[in-house]
Residue, then its C-alpha position, 0 to 999 in steps of 0.5 A: m239781570a240780562l245786563l248783569k248777565s251781558v256784564i260778566w261775560t264781557v269781563g270774563t272772556g276780556g279777562v280770559g284773553y288778557t290771561l292768555m294773552k299775557i301767558l302766550s306772548p313771548d318776553e323782550k328777551s326770548f324775542v330777540d332769541s327766536t329772531s336772532e338770525s342762527p347760526q345754522f342759516n347761510r344766506s349762500e345756501a339760500a342764495e342758490k336754492r332761489q337762483a336756481i329756481f329762477d334758472v328753472l322758470k327762465g329755463a320752462s318759460e322758454a320751452n313750448k310746454p307749460i312748466y306743468r306738464m314738463t318732468r324732472e328730467e325737462l327741467e334740469a335740462n333746460r335749468k342746465q342749459f338756461v345756466s351754461e348759456t347766461k355764464t356764456k354772455 
């Protein structure tokens, strides 16, 4: 009896899992649509944001205070100083 119960539970759980997988997984067309580049995504904006973060970290690494102790104004000043130094080189 216990063996029959465990087989029923195993088959039932597997069936529920398979059904959920079939219901929730996207078909090929919707998967391709969701992974293709959207027109509102701008690579230059992402590159600018990444460069700004790099500038802040680079400027903070040259400062005496740790970055988590700096104010927003100090971080911005360090970033501007670093950017002006790299542009003049």
